[in-house]
C-alpha positions, 0 to 999 in steps of 0.5 A: 499499499501507497501512503495516502498523498496529502493534499496541498493546502493552497490559499490561491489557485496559482501554481507558478508562485514559488513558495515563500514568495514575497508577493504571496500575502498579497495575491492571497488577500486580493484573491480572497477579496475577489479582485484577483480570480480563478486562473484559466490555466493555473498560473499567475504570470508574476513576472509579466509586466502590467499594462495601464489597463490591467493596473486599471481594471484591478485598481477600479475593483479594489476601489469601489463596489461592483455594483457601483461599477456596472451602474455608472453609465458613464458615457466619456468620449475615450477614442481608443476604448470601446463599450465592447471592451470588457474594461470599458466600465472600470476605464470610465470610472477611472477617468470620471473619477480622476483616478486615472488620466488621459493622454493628450489627444483624449486617449487612453492607451490602455496597452501602454506599460505601467511604471511603478510611479504611475501605479502608485499615483494612481492609487494614491489618487484612489485613496484621495491623496498622496499620503506618506505611504505613497510617497514611501513607495515611490522611493524605491529603485527603478521607479520608471521601470515597468512593474510586474503583476507581483509588484502590482499585487504588493502595491494594491495590498499595501494601499488597501486600508488606505483606500478603504480606511476609517478615515475616508468617508462614505461619500467619498466612494460615490462616483464623482465627476472629475472636472480635468479628465480631458487631455490630462497627460498621465505618466509619460505621453 
């Protein structure tokens, strides 16, 4: 008789995250919150870069209730975003609230790379300010380098309490129009 195989007690479904990885706690937390979902092929792809639309998608889902996102019915003119895009609502909410900005010419550039400083600026915008925690995160090496999915998980996890903290009034989570949403440069043009 062979000994029974022990079932592995994974707290997340991603098989490619090394044991003891620095981002594991962040990934597990965001998975439990429903921000990261079950993968199609069991991989997280943590070393992959993060497109601007991916940052936006996860950040908006971390900030607002899904019902608020779905019911927003925003009609902003963004030339490179279509209502057929799976991320349409998240992009509209992010621009409408001033969390993310458009590039000159009214484009969002959804597949442009995301650098650490761009990600942290967007997270600070979602939290409603640029507090010391955000400034501390900016003081990391290679702040203008593209972030990985691991980096994004850690940034969102670090910011979670600041976005959902007690010092943030409930009204601030409602969708509020940001008057400068058009033609405001975001990061590098």
